[in-house]
C-alpha positions, 0 to 999 in steps of 0.5 A: 606319455602318461609319465611325461604328462604327469611330470608337466602337470606337477611342474611349479609353473602349473600349480595355479591351474586345475586343467591344462591341454597338452597338444602333441605334434607330428614330427616331420623331416625338414631339409633346410634345418640342421638338427641333432635330433632326427626328424625334428621340426622347430615348427609343430604341425598340429591339425584337428579333425574339427573346429573347436569353437568353445573353451574346452577347459571351461567345458570340463570345469562345468 
């Protein structure tokens, strides 16, 4: 994961940013979608255990 995150951070489209938030998603099986990748879903299923009601990137900057 660290290697992958580093490659994303060094991508030319991200050069102007000091911070970024990489959101992981859970892979789950979808029966109506035919994919060459097992258990791949075109729709990420992301759940947070609490409400995030502030700008996390601004918080890190401050």
